[in-house]
C-alpha angles and dihedrals in degrees: 000000000000123000114234123207117231132183100207116203109260095018126111110246131329125325125200119226138171109230108225099177142347130209140168122225123182091341095311123113118224131190129202105211139174134190094222139036089226113125091234096046120131115254128209133201117223128184132206110241097178120121124243110279097026111133095227135037118244112212128197130179112258107244103163106104096216093048091045093052094047095049092042089057090054092049090048089056092047092049102041093172094054123084110216116196123186 
């Protein structure tokens, strides 16, 4: 798996993540990412906040508990062999 460099909104400088899965919910794109390929690595959910027509995606970490729980359930269904804990 290849590490992708992101510049998350509100973060200092670029951060490298492995993208485990991607999904779209109600017109919003979400990524399930991790900093390591280790089986016990922490995963994060990021969402694209860019507007239609913008040349680049703008990702932020999902912090709203309800949104995080809902999207985590979708990723858990997509990745049946992965245990996602909040």
